[in-house]
N, C-alpha and C positions, 0 to 999 in steps of 0.2 A: 588512625588513618590507615595503618597497615592492615587492620582487621577488615576495613571496608574494601580495600583492594583485594584481599583474599576472598571475601564473600562474593565480590563481583566476578572474580576469576572462576570460583566454584559454580556460580550461577551460569556463567557463559559455557563452561564445560558441560553442565547438565543440559543446557539448551542444545548444544552441538550433539550430545549423545542422543537426545530425543529426536533430533533432526536426522541423524545418521540412521537410527532405527527405522524411522518412517520412510526415508528414502530407500533403505535396504529392503523393506517390505514391498514397496512399490516396484522396485527393480526386479525382485524375485518373482512377483506376479507377472510382470511383463516378460521376463525371461522364460517363464513356463509357457506363456501363451504363444511366444514366437520361437520357441525352441532354441534360445540363445543362452549364453552364459556370461555373467559379469563377475569380474574379480573384486575382491575386497578393496584393492587399491583404486579401482574405478569408482566404487561407491564412496570411498573416502574423499577422492578428488571432487566428485560431484557434490558431496556434502559441503566441502569447503567453498566451492563455487556458489552454491545456493545460499549458504550462510553469509558470505560476503555481499551477495546481491540483496539479501534481506536487510543487512546492516546499512548498506548504502541507501536503500529505499527508505528505511526508518529515519535516517539522518536527513534526507531530502524532505520528507514529510514534516519533520519537526522544524526545519528551516523555513519552509513555506508557511507553516502555522505561525511561527514567531514573527516572520516578516509581516504577516497580516494583523499582528497584535493580539493573537489568541494564544491561550495556554494549552489548548487541546487541538489535535488534528481533526479536521472536518472533511466533509464530502468534497468541498472545493479544492482542498489540498490534494486529495487523491486524484481528482479529475485533472488538476494541473500537472501532476506527475505523469499521467497517462497521455498527455497531449501529443506526444511524438510517436505513439504506437496506435495507429488507427484502429486495428482489430481489437486491442485491449480497451480503447476508449469506447468503441461501439458496444462491446460486451458489458462494460461497467455502466454505461448509460442505460442499457436495457435492464440490467439488474436494479439500478436505482429507480427506474420507472416502476418496475414490478414491486419493489419495496414501498414506494410512495403510494401506489394503489392499495396495497394491503395494509400498511401501517400509518399512512399519511405522514411519512417522514419528511421533514423540511430539509432544504439545502443548507450548505454552510456548516456551521459548527454544531451539528447534531439537531438542528431545528430550533435552537433557542431563539426566542424573540428578543428584539432589541435593536440598537443602532447597528447599521452596517458600516464597515470601514472601507476606505478606498475611494475610488472615483464615484461621483454621483452618477446615477443612470441618466443617459441621454446627453451627457456632455462629451464633446469631442467628435471625431469623425467616425461614422458607423460603417461597418462592412455589410452592406445590404440595406435593410429597412432602417430608417431613422426613427427615434422615439420622439414623440412630442408630448411632453408632460406626463405625469403618472396619475 
């Protein structure tokens, strides 16, 4: 058990190091373009902020997927996560449409065919047009 904890801690540190490097490169590029300077402390703090946001996002996506009875995160989970950020939702929907046109990607859990879980379509009060049978 201790070796699993050690391996997980090492993996987390490697991920943080890679993130720190990537953010540092981005900040350096932006600093050169705008003639500003960023301290290593700023880059470290930004890295921690981004890492925490990524961890929270991953946890939310896993929770949404589990709640829907799936073992893998799907498109629906990502769109549910983006529901409160209009600009992000619009961007993601546009990218999804672009991907669907190019690869014919399905919605939900990666386009897998099968039973859908949750509410049946057409049941309940609709916001806008109501569905009449499928």
